[in-house]
CHARMM internal coordinates of N, CA and C (Angstrom, degrees):
IC EDIT
DIST 1 N 1 CA 1.4512
DIST 1 CA 1 C 1.5355
ANGL 1 N 1 CA 1 C 108.00
DIST 1 C 2 N 1.3146
ANGL 1 CA 1 C 2 N 116.25
DIHE 1 N 1 CA 1 C 2 N 141.38
DIST 2 N 2 CA 1.4567
ANGL 1 C 2 N 2 CA 120.09
DIHE 1 CA 1 C 2 N 2 CA -178.11
DIST 2 CA 2 C 1.5257
ANGL 2 N 2 CA 2 C 111.23
DIHE 1 C 2 N 2 CA 2 C -73.70
DIST 2 C 3 N 1.3071
ANGL 2 CA 2 C 3 N 114.74
DIHE 2 N 2 CA 2 C 3 N 163.13
DIST 3 N 3 CA 1.4682
ANGL 2 C 3 N 3 CA 120.32
DIHE 2 CA 2 C 3 N 3 CA -179.12
DIST 3 CA 3 C 1.5265
ANGL 3 N 3 CA 3 C 111.65
DIHE 2 C 3 N 3 CA 3 C -63.43
DIST 3 C 4 N 1.3340
ANGL 3 CA 3 C 4 N 116.87
DIHE 3 N 3 CA 3 C 4 N -35.76
DIST 4 N 4 CA 1.4665
ANGL 3 C 4 N 4 CA 120.31
DIHE 3 CA 3 C 4 N 4 CA 179.58
DIST 4 CA 4 C 1.5271
ANGL 4 N 4 CA 4 C 110.80
DIHE 3 C 4 N 4 CA 4 C -64.44
DIST 4 C 5 N 1.3341
ANGL 4 CA 4 C 5 N 116.87
DIHE 4 N 4 CA 4 C 5 N -44.42
DIST 5 N 5 CA 1.4602
ANGL 4 C 5 N 5 CA 119.98
DIHE 4 CA 4 C 5 N 5 CA -179.38
DIST 5 CA 5 C 1.5245
ANGL 5 N 5 CA 5 C 111.12
DIHE 4 C 5 N 5 CA 5 C -66.50
DIST 5 C 6 N 1.3143
ANGL 5 CA 5 C 6 N 117.40
DIHE 5 N 5 CA 5 C 6 N -37.21
DIST 6 N 6 CA 1.4647
ANGL 5 C 6 N 6 CA 120.37
DIHE 5 CA 5 C 6 N 6 CA 177.34
DIST 6 CA 6 C 1.5260
ANGL 6 N 6 CA 6 C 110.08
DIHE 5 C 6 N 6 CA 6 C -64.81
DIST 6 C 7 N 1.3329
ANGL 6 CA 6 C 7 N 117.31
DIHE 6 N 6 CA 6 C 7 N -44.16
DIST 7 N 7 CA 1.4607
ANGL 6 C 7 N 7 CA 121.59
DIHE 6 CA 6 C 7 N 7 CA 178.74
DIST 7 CA 7 C 1.5238
ANGL 7 N 7 CA 7 C 110.92
DIHE 6 C 7 N 7 CA 7 C -60.64
DIST 7 C 8 N 1.3381
ANGL 7 CA 7 C 8 N 116.37
DIHE 7 N 7 CA 7 C 8 N -42.81
DIST 8 N 8 CA 1.4623
ANGL 7 C 8 N 8 CA 120.17
DIHE 7 CA 7 C 8 N 8 CA -179.29
DIST 8 CA 8 C 1.5161
ANGL 8 N 8 CA 8 C 110.69
DIHE 7 C 8 N 8 CA 8 C -65.00
DIST 8 C 9 N 1.3190
ANGL 8 CA 8 C 9 N 117.65
DIHE 8 N 8 CA 8 C 9 N -43.82
DIST 9 N 9 CA 1.4626
ANGL 8 C 9 N 9 CA 120.75
DIHE 8 CA 8 C 9 N 9 CA -178.85
DIST 9 CA 9 C 1.5273
ANGL 9 N 9 CA 9 C 111.83
DIHE 8 C 9 N 9 CA 9 C -64.95
DIST 9 C 10 N 1.3284
ANGL 9 CA 9 C 10 N 117.85
DIHE 9 N 9 CA 9 C 10 N -35.29
DIST 10 N 10 CA 1.4642
ANGL 9 C 10 N 10 CA 120.82
DIHE 9 CA 9 C 10 N 10 CA -179.44
DIST 10 CA 10 C 1.5259
ANGL 10 N 10 CA 10 C 112.49
DIHE 9 C 10 N 10 CA 10 C -74.78
DIST 10 C 11 N 1.3154
ANGL 10 CA 10 C 11 N 117.83
DIHE 10 N 10 CA 10 C 11 N -28.51
DIST 11 N 11 CA 1.4692
ANGL 10 C 11 N 11 CA 122.40
DIHE 10 CA 10 C 11 N 11 CA -174.72
DIST 11 CA 11 C 1.5222
ANGL 11 N 11 CA 11 C 112.24
DIHE 10 C 11 N 11 CA 11 C -121.02
DIST 11 C 12 N 1.3128
ANGL 11 CA 11 C 12 N 117.74
DIHE 11 N 11 CA 11 C 12 N 34.44
DIST 12 N 12 CA 1.4619
ANGL 11 C 12 N 12 CA 121.61
DIHE 11 CA 11 C 12 N 12 CA -171.93
DIST 12 CA 12 C 1.5288
ANGL 12 N 12 CA 12 C 113.09
DIHE 11 C 12 N 12 CA 12 C -61.57
DIST 12 C 13 N 1.3268
ANGL 12 CA 12 C 13 N 118.21
DIHE 12 N 12 CA 12 C 13 N -44.91
DIST 13 N 13 CA 1.4691
ANGL 12 C 13 N 13 CA 120.35
DIHE 12 CA 12 C 13 N 13 CA -177.48
DIST 13 CA 13 C 1.5210
ANGL 13 N 13 CA 13 C 111.70
DIHE 12 C 13 N 13 CA 13 C -64.73
DIST 13 C 14 N 1.3161
ANGL 13 CA 13 C 14 N 116.51
DIHE 13 N 13 CA 13 C 14 N -42.43
DIST 14 N 14 CA 1.4650
ANGL 13 C 14 N 14 CA 120.64
DIHE 13 CA 13 C 14 N 14 CA 179.19
DIST 14 CA 14 C 1.5241
ANGL 14 N 14 CA 14 C 110.09
DIHE 13 C 14 N 14 CA 14 C -65.25
DIST 14 C 15 N 1.3189
ANGL 14 CA 14 C 15 N 116.54
DIHE 14 N 14 CA 14 C 15 N -40.51
DIST 15 N 15 CA 1.4599
ANGL 14 C 15 N 15 CA 119.96
DIHE 14 CA 14 C 15 N 15 CA -179.33
DIST 15 CA 15 C 1.5270
ANGL 15 N 15 CA 15 C 112.15
DIHE 14 C 15 N 15 CA 15 C -67.35
DIST 15 C 16 N 1.3377
ANGL 15 CA 15 C 16 N 117.71
DIHE 15 N 15 CA 15 C 16 N -34.32
DIST 16 N 16 CA 1.4635
ANGL 15 C 16 N 16 CA 119.46
DIHE 15 CA 15 C 16 N 16 CA 175.74
DIST 16 CA 16 C 1.5255
ANGL 16 N 16 CA 16 C 110.29
DIHE 15 C 16 N 16 CA 16 C -62.22
DIST 16 C 17 N 1.3223
ANGL 16 CA 16 C 17 N 117.10
DIHE 16 N 16 CA 16 C 17 N -41.76
DIST 17 N 17 CA 1.4657
ANGL 16 C 17 N 17 CA 120.49
DIHE 16 CA 16 C 17 N 17 CA 178.74
DIST 17 CA 17 C 1.5258
ANGL 17 N 17 CA 17 C 110.31
DIHE 16 C 17 N 17 CA 17 C -65.65
DIST 17 C 18 N 1.3234
ANGL 17 CA 17 C 18 N 116.94
DIHE 17 N 17 CA 17 C 18 N -44.67
DIST 18 N 18 CA 1.4680
ANGL 17 C 18 N 18 CA 120.98
DIHE 17 CA 17 C 18 N 18 CA -178.24
DIST 18 CA 18 C 1.5280
ANGL 18 N 18 CA 18 C 110.36
DIHE 17 C 18 N 18 CA 18 C -63.67
DIST 18 C 19 N 1.3316
ANGL 18 CA 18 C 19 N 116.98
DIHE 18 N 18 CA 18 C 19 N -47.70
DIST 19 N 19 CA 1.4618
ANGL 18 C 19 N 19 CA 119.61
DIHE 18 CA 18 C 19 N 19 CA -179.62
DIST 19 CA 19 C 1.5258
ANGL 19 N 19 CA 19 C 111.13
DIHE 18 C 19 N 19 CA 19 C -66.26
DIST 19 C 20 N 1.3437
ANGL 19 CA 19 C 20 N 117.57
DIHE 19 N 19 CA 19 C 20 N -35.03
DIST 20 N 20 CA 1.4581
ANGL 19 C 20 N 20 CA 120.55
DIHE 19 CA 19 C 20 N 20 CA 176.22
DIST 20 CA 20 C 1.5251
ANGL 20 N 20 CA 20 C 111.54
DIHE 19 C 20 N 20 CA 20 C -64.30
DIST 20 C 21 N 1.3314
ANGL 20 CA 20 C 21 N 116.35
DIHE 20 N 20 CA 20 C 21 N -43.60
DIST 21 N 21 CA 1.4680
ANGL 20 C 21 N 21 CA 119.77
DIHE 20 CA 20 C 21 N 21 CA 178.49
DIST 21 CA 21 C 1.5251
ANGL 21 N 21 CA 21 C 111.53
DIHE 20 C 21 N 21 CA 21 C -65.87
DIST 21 C 22 N 1.3315
ANGL 21 CA 21 C 22 N 116.80
DIHE 21 N 21 CA 21 C 22 N -42.10
DIST 22 N 22 CA 1.4666
ANGL 21 C 22 N 22 CA 119.53
DIHE 21 CA 21 C 22 N 22 CA 177.97
DIST 22 CA 22 C 1.5286
ANGL 22 N 22 CA 22 C 111.11
DIHE 21 C 22 N 22 CA 22 C -63.59
DIST 22 C 23 N 1.3218
ANGL 22 CA 22 C 23 N 116.54
DIHE 22 N 22 CA 22 C 23 N -40.23
DIST 23 N 23 CA 1.4615
ANGL 22 C 23 N 23 CA 119.84
DIHE 22 CA 22 C 23 N 23 CA 177.63
DIST 23 CA 23 C 1.5176
ANGL 23 N 23 CA 23 C 111.92
DIHE 22 C 23 N 23 CA 23 C -65.53
DIST 23 C 24 N 1.3369
ANGL 23 CA 23 C 24 N 116.89
DIHE 23 N 23 CA 23 C 24 N -41.21
DIST 24 N 24 CA 1.4622
ANGL 23 C 24 N 24 CA 120.34
DIHE 23 CA 23 C 24 N 24 CA 177.62
DIST 24 CA 24 C 1.5170
ANGL 24 N 24 CA 24 C 111.69
DIHE 23 C 24 N 24 CA 24 C -63.41
DIST 24 C 25 N 1.3211
ANGL 24 CA 24 C 25 N 115.63
DIHE 24 N 24 CA 24 C 25 N -41.24
DIST 25 N 25 CA 1.4661
ANGL 24 C 25 N 25 CA 119.90
DIHE 24 CA 24 C 25 N 25 CA 176.93
DIST 25 CA 25 C 1.5281
ANGL 25 N 25 CA 25 C 110.25
DIHE 24 C 25 N 25 CA 25 C -63.70
DIST 25 C 26 N 1.3331
ANGL 25 CA 25 C 26 N 116.22
DIHE 25 N 25 CA 25 C 26 N -42.37
DIST 26 N 26 CA 1.4614
ANGL 25 C 26 N 26 CA 120.17
DIHE 25 CA 25 C 26 N 26 CA 177.63
DIST 26 CA 26 C 1.5184
ANGL 26 N 26 CA 26 C 111.89
DIHE 25 C 26 N 26 CA 26 C -63.09
DIST 26 C 27 N 1.3355
ANGL 26 CA 26 C 27 N 116.54
DIHE 26 N 26 CA 26 C 27 N -38.39
DIST 27 N 27 CA 1.4640
ANGL 26 C 27 N 27 CA 120.17
DIHE 26 CA 26 C 27 N 27 CA 177.30
DIST 27 CA 27 C 1.5203
ANGL 27 N 27 CA 27 C 111.92
DIHE 26 C 27 N 27 CA 27 C -63.65
DIST 27 C 28 N 1.3342
ANGL 27 CA 27 C 28 N 116.13
DIHE 27 N 27 CA 27 C 28 N -40.53
DIST 28 N 28 CA 1.4695
ANGL 27 C 28 N 28 CA 118.85
DIHE 27 CA 27 C 28 N 28 CA 178.55
DIST 28 CA 28 C 1.5245
ANGL 28 N 28 CA 28 C 110.95
DIHE 27 C 28 N 28 CA 28 C -68.33
DIST 28 C 29 N 1.3250
ANGL 28 CA 28 C 29 N 116.78
DIHE 28 N 28 CA 28 C 29 N -41.08
DIST 29 N 29 CA 1.4708
ANGL 28 C 29 N 29 CA 119.86
DIHE 28 CA 28 C 29 N 29 CA 178.26
DIST 29 CA 29 C 1.5245
ANGL 29 N 29 CA 29 C 109.93
DIHE 28 C 29 N 29 CA 29 C -61.32
DIST 29 C 30 N 1.3243
ANGL 29 CA 29 C 30 N 116.74
DIHE 29 N 29 CA 29 C 30 N -41.18
DIST 30 N 30 CA 1.4678
ANGL 29 C 30 N 30 CA 119.74
DIHE 29 CA 29 C 30 N 30 CA 177.70
DIST 30 CA 30 C 1.5237
ANGL 30 N 30 CA 30 C 110.59
DIHE 29 C 30 N 30 CA 30 C -62.44
DIST 30 C 31 N 1.3365
ANGL 30 CA 30 C 31 N 116.74
DIHE 30 N 30 CA 30 C 31 N -44.03
DIST 31 N 31 CA 1.4704
ANGL 30 C 31 N 31 CA 119.95
DIHE 30 CA 30 C 31 N 31 CA 177.33
DIST 31 CA 31 C 1.5262
ANGL 31 N 31 CA 31 C 110.67
DIHE 30 C 31 N 31 CA 31 C -60.09
DIST 31 C 32 N 1.3152
ANGL 31 CA 31 C 32 N 116.75
DIHE 31 N 31 CA 31 C 32 N -44.06
DIST 32 N 32 CA 1.4641
ANGL 31 C 32 N 32 CA 121.09
DIHE 31 CA 31 C 32 N 32 CA -175.21
DIST 32 CA 32 C 1.5303
ANGL 32 N 32 CA 32 C 111.36
DIHE 31 C 32 N 32 CA 32 C -69.18
DIST 32 C 33 N 1.3271
ANGL 32 CA 32 C 33 N 117.65
DIHE 32 N 32 CA 32 C 33 N -43.24
DIST 33 N 33 CA 1.4614
ANGL 32 C 33 N 33 CA 120.67
DIHE 32 CA 32 C 33 N 33 CA -175.08
DIST 33 CA 33 C 1.5249
ANGL 33 N 33 CA 33 C 113.03
DIHE 32 C 33 N 33 CA 33 C -85.22
DIST 33 C 34 N 1.3241
ANGL 33 CA 33 C 34 N 118.02
DIHE 33 N 33 CA 33 C 34 N -39.33
DIST 34 N 34 CA 1.4589
ANGL 33 C 34 N 34 CA 120.90
DIHE 33 CA 33 C 34 N 34 CA -176.20
DIST 34 CA 34 C 1.5161
ANGL 34 N 34 CA 34 C 109.47
DIHE 33 C 34 N 34 CA 34 C -100.86
DIST 34 C 35 N 1.3231
ANGL 34 CA 34 C 35 N 115.94
DIHE 34 N 34 CA 34 C 35 N -63.64
DIST 35 N 35 CA 1.4612
ANGL 34 C 35 N 35 CA 122.24
DIHE 34 CA 34 C 35 N 35 CA 174.16
DIST 35 CA 35 C 1.5101
ANGL 35 N 35 CA 35 C 115.25
DIHE 34 C 35 N 35 CA 35 C 50.68
DIST 35 C 36 N 1.3120
ANGL 35 CA 35 C 36 N 115.09
DIHE 35 N 35 CA 35 C 36 N -171.16
DIST 36 N 36 CA 1.4605
ANGL 35 C 36 N 36 CA 122.43
DIHE 35 CA 35 C 36 N 36 CA 178.59
DIST 36 CA 36 C 1.5256
ANGL 36 N 36 CA 36 C 106.86
DIHE 35 C 36 N 36 CA 36 C -148.73
DIST 36 C 37 N 1.2980
ANGL 36 CA 36 C 37 N 117.22
DIHE 36 N 36 CA 36 C 37 N 107.32
DIST 37 N 37 CA 1.4619
ANGL 36 C 37 N 37 CA 121.41
DIHE 36 CA 36 C 37 N 37 CA -175.97
DIST 37 CA 37 C 1.5174
ANGL 37 N 37 CA 37 C 113.67
DIHE 36 C 37 N 37 CA 37 C -74.12
DIST 37 C 38 N 1.3147
ANGL 37 CA 37 C 38 N 117.31
DIHE 37 N 37 CA 37 C 38 N -26.89
DIST 38 N 38 CA 1.4646
ANGL 37 C 38 N 38 CA 119.38
DIHE 37 CA 37 C 38 N 38 CA -174.88
DIST 38 CA 38 C 1.5242
ANGL 38 N 38 CA 38 C 112.39
DIHE 37 C 38 N 38 CA 38 C -76.67
DIST 38 C 39 N 1.3249
ANGL 38 CA 38 C 39 N 117.88
DIHE 38 N 38 CA 38 C 39 N -19.90
DIST 39 N 39 CA 1.4527
ANGL 38 C 39 N 39 CA 121.31
DIHE 38 CA 38 C 39 N 39 CA 179.94
DIST 39 CA 39 C 1.5114
ANGL 39 N 39 CA 39 C 113.97
DIHE 38 C 39 N 39 CA 39 C 85.27
DIST 39 C 40 N 1.3318
ANGL 39 CA 39 C 40 N 117.61
DIHE 39 N 39 CA 39 C 40 N 5.16
DIST 40 N 40 CA 1.4574
ANGL 39 C 40 N 40 CA 120.43
DIHE 39 CA 39 C 40 N 40 CA -179.21
DIST 40 CA 40 C 1.5199
ANGL 40 N 40 CA 40 C 112.99
DIHE 39 C 40 N 40 CA 40 C -88.25
DIST 40 C 41 N 1.3021
ANGL 40 CA 40 C 41 N 117.76
DIHE 40 N 40 CA 40 C 41 N -11.85
DIST 41 N 41 CA 1.4618
ANGL 40 C 41 N 41 CA 121.37
DIHE 40 CA 40 C 41 N 41 CA 179.58
DIST 41 CA 41 C 1.5303
ANGL 41 N 41 CA 41 C 108.02
DIHE 40 C 41 N 41 CA 41 C -91.27
DIST 41 C 42 N 1.3240
ANGL 41 CA 41 C 42 N 118.42
DIHE 41 N 41 CA 41 C 42 N 115.77
DIST 42 N 42 CA 1.4655
ANGL 41 C 42 N 42 CA 119.70
DIHE 41 CA 41 C 42 N 42 CA -172.63
DIST 42 CA 42 C 1.5294
ANGL 42 N 42 CA 42 C 114.53
DIHE 41 C 42 N 42 CA 42 C -67.04
DIST 42 C 43 N 1.3077
ANGL 42 CA 42 C 43 N 118.49
DIHE 42 N 42 CA 42 C 43 N -26.79
DIST 43 N 43 CA 1.4675
ANGL 42 C 43 N 43 CA 119.63
DIHE 42 CA 42 C 43 N 43 CA -177.67
DIST 43 CA 43 C 1.5241
ANGL 43 N 43 CA 43 C 111.19
DIHE 42 C 43 N 43 CA 43 C -95.42
DIST 43 C 44 N 1.3061
ANGL 43 CA 43 C 44 N 117.56
DIHE 43 N 43 CA 43 C 44 N -49.40
DIST 44 N 44 CA 1.4621
ANGL 43 C 44 N 44 CA 120.06
DIHE 43 CA 43 C 44 N 44 CA -171.82
DIST 44 CA 44 C 1.5225
ANGL 44 N 44 CA 44 C 113.99
DIHE 43 C 44 N 44 CA 44 C -84.98
DIST 44 C 45 N 1.3260
ANGL 44 CA 44 C 45 N 118.69
DIHE 44 N 44 CA 44 C 45 N -8.37
DIST 45 N 45 CA 1.4606
ANGL 44 C 45 N 45 CA 118.89
DIHE 44 CA 44 C 45 N 45 CA 178.35
DIST 45 CA 45 C 1.5246
ANGL 45 N 45 CA 45 C 111.78
DIHE 44 C 45 N 45 CA 45 C -86.73
DIST 45 C 46 N 1.3209
ANGL 45 CA 45 C 46 N 117.80
DIHE 45 N 45 CA 45 C 46 N -11.36
DIST 46 N 46 CA 1.4560
ANGL 45 C 46 N 46 CA 122.84
DIHE 45 CA 45 C 46 N 46 CA -177.21
DIST 46 CA 46 C 1.5340
ANGL 46 N 46 CA 46 C 108.62
DIHE 45 C 46 N 46 CA 46 C -122.41
DIST 46 C 47 N 1.3327
ANGL 46 CA 46 C 47 N 118.98
DIHE 46 N 46 CA 46 C 47 N 120.74
DIST 47 N 47 CA 1.4699
ANGL 46 C 47 N 47 CA 119.12
DIHE 46 CA 46 C 47 N 47 CA -177.38
DIST 47 CA 47 C 1.5214
ANGL 47 N 47 CA 47 C 113.04
DIHE 46 C 47 N 47 CA 47 C -63.43
DIST 47 C 48 N 1.3189
ANGL 47 CA 47 C 48 N 117.99
DIHE 47 N 47 CA 47 C 48 N -31.59
DIST 48 N 48 CA 1.4637
ANGL 47 C 48 N 48 CA 120.19
DIHE 47 CA 47 C 48 N 48 CA -179.38
DIST 48 CA 48 C 1.5233
ANGL 48 N 48 CA 48 C 111.50
DIHE 47 C 48 N 48 CA 48 C -67.37
DIST 48 C 49 N 1.3175
ANGL 48 CA 48 C 49 N 116.90
DIHE 48 N 48 CA 48 C 49 N -41.15
DIST 49 N 49 CA 1.4597
ANGL 48 C 49 N 49 CA 120.36
DIHE 48 CA 48 C 49 N 49 CA 178.22
DIST 49 CA 49 C 1.5309
ANGL 49 N 49 CA 49 C 110.63
DIHE 48 C 49 N 49 CA 49 C -67.22
DIST 49 C 50 N 1.3227
ANGL 49 CA 49 C 50 N 117.55
DIHE 49 N 49 CA 49 C 50 N -38.47
DIST 50 N 50 CA 1.4631
ANGL 49 C 50 N 50 CA 120.32
DIHE 49 CA 49 C 50 N 50 CA 177.78
DIST 50 CA 50 C 1.5201
ANGL 50 N 50 CA 50 C 110.93
DIHE 49 C 50 N 50 CA 50 C -63.29
DIST 50 C 51 N 1.3155
ANGL 50 CA 50 C 51 N 116.64
DIHE 50 N 50 CA 50 C 51 N -40.54
DIST 51 N 51 CA 1.4659
ANGL 50 C 51 N 51 CA 120.72
DIHE 50 CA 50 C 51 N 51 CA 179.55
DIST 51 CA 51 C 1.5266
ANGL 51 N 51 CA 51 C 110.03
DIHE 50 C 51 N 51 CA 51 C -67.34
DIST 51 C 52 N 1.3233
ANGL 51 CA 51 C 52 N 117.79
DIHE 51 N 51 CA 51 C 52 N -43.42
DIST 52 N 52 CA 1.4699
ANGL 51 C 52 N 52 CA 121.02
DIHE 51 CA 51 C 52 N 52 CA -179.99
DIST 52 CA 52 C 1.5263
ANGL 52 N 52 CA 52 C 110.56
DIHE 51 C 52 N 52 CA 52 C -61.52
DIST 52 C 53 N 1.3142
ANGL 52 CA 52 C 53 N 117.24
DIHE 52 N 52 CA 52 C 53 N -46.15
DIST 53 N 53 CA 1.4573
ANGL 52 C 53 N 53 CA 120.01
DIHE 52 CA 52 C 53 N 53 CA 178.38
DIST 53 CA 53 C 1.5250
ANGL 53 N 53 CA 53 C 111.05
DIHE 52 C 53 N 53 CA 53 C -65.05
DIST 53 C 54 N 1.3220
ANGL 53 CA 53 C 54 N 117.48
DIHE 53 N 53 CA 53 C 54 N -36.00
DIST 54 N 54 CA 1.4631
ANGL 53 C 54 N 54 CA 120.12
DIHE 53 CA 53 C 54 N 54 CA 176.38
DIST 54 CA 54 C 1.5198
ANGL 54 N 54 CA 54 C 111.89
DIHE 53 C 54 N 54 CA 54 C -63.51
DIST 54 C 55 N 1.3374
ANGL 54 CA 54 C 55 N 117.05
DIHE 54 N 54 CA 54 C 55 N -42.07
DIST 55 N 55 CA 1.4651
ANGL 54 C 55 N 55 CA 120.64
DIHE 54 CA 54 C 55 N 55 CA 177.56
DIST 55 CA 55 C 1.5239
ANGL 55 N 55 CA 55 C 110.04
DIHE 54 C 55 N 55 CA 55 C -61.93
DIST 55 C 56 N 1.3157
ANGL 55 CA 55 C 56 N 116.89
DIHE 55 N 55 CA 55 C 56 N -45.58
DIST 56 N 56 CA 1.4633
ANGL 55 C 56 N 56 CA 120.34
DIHE 55 CA 55 C 56 N 56 CA 179.34
DIST 56 CA 56 C 1.5255
ANGL 56 N 56 CA 56 C 111.72
DIHE 55 C 56 N 56 CA 56 C -60.89
DIST 56 C 57 N 1.3019
ANGL 56 CA 56 C 57 N 116.90
DIHE 56 N 56 CA 56 C 57 N -42.68
DIST 57 N 57 CA 1.4653
ANGL 56 C 57 N 57 CA 119.58
DIHE 56 CA 56 C 57 N 57 CA 178.88
DIST 57 CA 57 C 1.5240
ANGL 57 N 57 CA 57 C 111.71
DIHE 56 C 57 N 57 CA 57 C -67.46
DIST 57 C 58 N 1.3320
ANGL 57 CA 57 C 58 N 117.22
DIHE 57 N 57 CA 57 C 58 N -35.47
DIST 58 N 58 CA 1.4533
ANGL 57 C 58 N 58 CA 120.13
DIHE 57 CA 57 C 58 N 58 CA 176.92
DIST 58 CA 58 C 1.5173
ANGL 58 N 58 CA 58 C 112.49
DIHE 57 C 58 N 58 CA 58 C -64.08
DIST 58 C 59 N 1.3222
ANGL 58 CA 58 C 59 N 116.68
DIHE 58 N 58 CA 58 C 59 N -43.81
DIST 59 N 59 CA 1.4652
ANGL 58 C 59 N 59 CA 120.81
DIHE 58 CA 58 C 59 N 59 CA 179.42
DIST 59 CA 59 C 1.5294
ANGL 59 N 59 CA 59 C 110.34
DIHE 58 C 59 N 59 CA 59 C -68.18
DIST 59 C 60 N 1.3231
ANGL 59 CA 59 C 60 N 117.30
DIHE 59 N 59 CA 59 C 60 N -40.59
DIST 60 N 60 CA 1.4591
ANGL 59 C 60 N 60 CA 119.65
DIHE 59 CA 59 C 60 N 60 CA 178.46
DIST 60 CA 60 C 1.5252
ANGL 60 N 60 CA 60 C 111.79
DIHE 59 C 60 N 60 CA 60 C -66.23
DIST 60 C 61 N 1.3103
ANGL 60 CA 60 C 61 N 117.55
DIHE 60 N 60 CA 60 C 61 N -31.98
DIST 61 N 61 CA 1.4484
ANGL 60 C 61 N 61 CA 120.72
DIHE 60 CA 60 C 61 N 61 CA 175.80
DIST 61 CA 61 C 1.5236
ANGL 61 N 61 CA 61 C 110.70
DIHE 60 C 61 N 61 CA 61 C -63.73
DIST 61 C 62 N 1.3209
ANGL 61 CA 61 C 62 N 117.12
DIHE 61 N 61 CA 61 C 62 N -41.06
DIST 62 N 62 CA 1.4621
ANGL 61 C 62 N 62 CA 119.90
DIHE 61 CA 61 C 62 N 62 CA 177.14
DIST 62 CA 62 C 1.5202
ANGL 62 N 62 CA 62 C 110.61
DIHE 61 C 62 N 62 CA 62 C -64.56
DIST 62 C 63 N 1.3235
ANGL 62 CA 62 C 63 N 117.55
DIHE 62 N 62 CA 62 C 63 N -35.28
DIST 63 N 63 CA 1.4612
ANGL 62 C 63 N 63 CA 120.81
DIHE 62 CA 62 C 63 N 63 CA 179.37
DIST 63 CA 63 C 1.5249
ANGL 63 N 63 CA 63 C 112.58
DIHE 62 C 63 N 63 CA 63 C -63.10
DIST 63 C 64 N 1.3275
ANGL 63 CA 63 C 64 N 117.40
DIHE 63 N 63 CA 63 C 64 N -22.31
DIST 64 N 64 CA 1.4613
ANGL 63 C 64 N 64 CA 119.67
DIHE 63 CA 63 C 64 N 64 CA 176.10
DIST 64 CA 64 C 1.5284
ANGL 64 N 64 CA 64 C 111.46
DIHE 63 C 64 N 64 CA 64 C -64.45
DIST 64 C 65 N 1.3206
ANGL 64 CA 64 C 65 N 117.13
DIHE 64 N 64 CA 64 C 65 N -27.58
DIST 65 N 65 CA 1.4531
ANGL 64 C 65 N 65 CA 121.33
DIHE 64 CA 64 C 65 N 65 CA -174.97
DIST 65 CA 65 C 1.5246
ANGL 65 N 65 CA 65 C 113.60
DIHE 64 C 65 N 65 CA 65 C -99.80
DIST 65 C 66 N 1.3067
ANGL 65 CA 65 C 66 N 117.72
DIHE 65 N 65 CA 65 C 66 N -3.69
DIST 66 N 66 CA 1.4655
ANGL 65 C 66 N 66 CA 120.18
DIHE 65 CA 65 C 66 N 66 CA -179.21
DIST 66 CA 66 C 1.5166
ANGL 66 N 66 CA 66 C 109.72
DIHE 65 C 66 N 66 CA 66 C -101.41
DIST 66 C 67 N 1.3130
ANGL 66 CA 66 C 67 N 114.97
DIHE 66 N 66 CA 66 C 67 N 154.60
DIST 67 N 67 CA 1.4590
ANGL 66 C 67 N 67 CA 119.93
DIHE 66 CA 66 C 67 N 67 CA 179.18
DIST 67 CA 67 C 1.5139
ANGL 67 N 67 CA 67 C 109.40
DIHE 66 C 67 N 67 CA 67 C -104.44
DIST 67 C 68 N 1.2980
ANGL 67 CA 67 C 68 N 115.01
DIHE 67 N 67 CA 67 C 68 N 148.63
DIST 68 N 68 CA 1.4486
ANGL 67 C 68 N 68 CA 121.18
DIHE 67 CA 67 C 68 N 68 CA 175.44
DIST 68 CA 68 C 1.5264
ANGL 68 N 68 CA 68 C 107.95
DIHE 67 C 68 N 68 CA 68 C -82.69
DIST 68 C 69 N 1.3278
ANGL 68 CA 68 C 69 N 118.54
DIHE 68 N 68 CA 68 C 69 N 140.71
DIST 69 N 69 CA 1.4678
ANGL 68 C 69 N 69 CA 122.27
DIHE 68 CA 68 C 69 N 69 CA -178.47
DIST 69 CA 69 C 1.5235
ANGL 69 N 69 CA 69 C 110.71
DIHE 68 C 69 N 69 CA 69 C -59.04
DIST 69 C 70 N 1.3233
ANGL 69 CA 69 C 70 N 119.25
DIHE 69 N 69 CA 69 C 70 N -35.43
DIST 70 N 70 CA 1.4580
ANGL 69 C 70 N 70 CA 121.86
DIHE 69 CA 69 C 70 N 70 CA -179.45
DIST 70 CA 70 C 1.5171
ANGL 70 N 70 CA 70 C 111.69
DIHE 69 C 70 N 70 CA 70 C -67.86
DIST 70 C 71 N 1.3278
ANGL 70 CA 70 C 71 N 118.03
DIHE 70 N 70 CA 70 C 71 N -32.79
DIST 71 N 71 CA 1.4509
ANGL 70 C 71 N 71 CA 121.94
DIHE 70 CA 70 C 71 N 71 CA -179.31
DIST 71 CA 71 C 1.5174
ANGL 71 N 71 CA 71 C 112.54
DIHE 70 C 71 N 71 CA 71 C -74.67
DIST 71 C 72 N 1.3277
ANGL 71 CA 71 C 72 N 118.39
DIHE 71 N 71 CA 71 C 72 N -26.63
DIST 72 N 72 CA 1.4572
ANGL 71 C 72 N 72 CA 121.58
DIHE 71 CA 71 C 72 N 72 CA -179.26
DIST 72 CA 72 C 1.5196
ANGL 72 N 72 CA 72 C 111.51
DIHE 71 C 72 N 72 CA 72 C -68.67
DIST 72 C 73 N 1.3273
ANGL 72 CA 72 C 73 N 117.65
DIHE 72 N 72 CA 72 C 73 N -33.99
DIST 73 N 73 CA 1.4467
ANGL 72 C 73 N 73 CA 121.11
DIHE 72 CA 72 C 73 N 73 CA -175.87
DIST 73 CA 73 C 1.5246
ANGL 73 N 73 CA 73 C 112.54
DIHE 72 C 73 N 73 CA 73 C -79.60
DIST 73 C 74 N 1.3083
ANGL 73 CA 73 C 74 N 118.41
DIHE 73 N 73 CA 73 C 74 N -16.75
DIST 74 N 74 CA 1.4608
ANGL 73 C 74 N 74 CA 121.74
DIHE 73 CA 73 C 74 N 74 CA -177.27
DIST 74 CA 74 C 1.5028
ANGL 74 N 74 CA 74 C 111.69
DIHE 73 C 74 N 74 CA 74 C -79.84
END
COOR INIT
IC SEED 1 N 1 CA 1 C
IC BUILD
């Protein structure tokens, strides 16, 4: 197993929080810089929705680098 995968497995909970916070920050930055002034865009017109989607994308990004326990045994 590579050093990156070992590091991720040992610090998984902390990394989920870090990636979630980075995603939330990215969602807010996207809302602030791009946004939607007319209010017709359901995600970018509301800062809370942008932050929530950013958190979800941050956590899903971390999932790209983690292995599933079932896949390791195969």
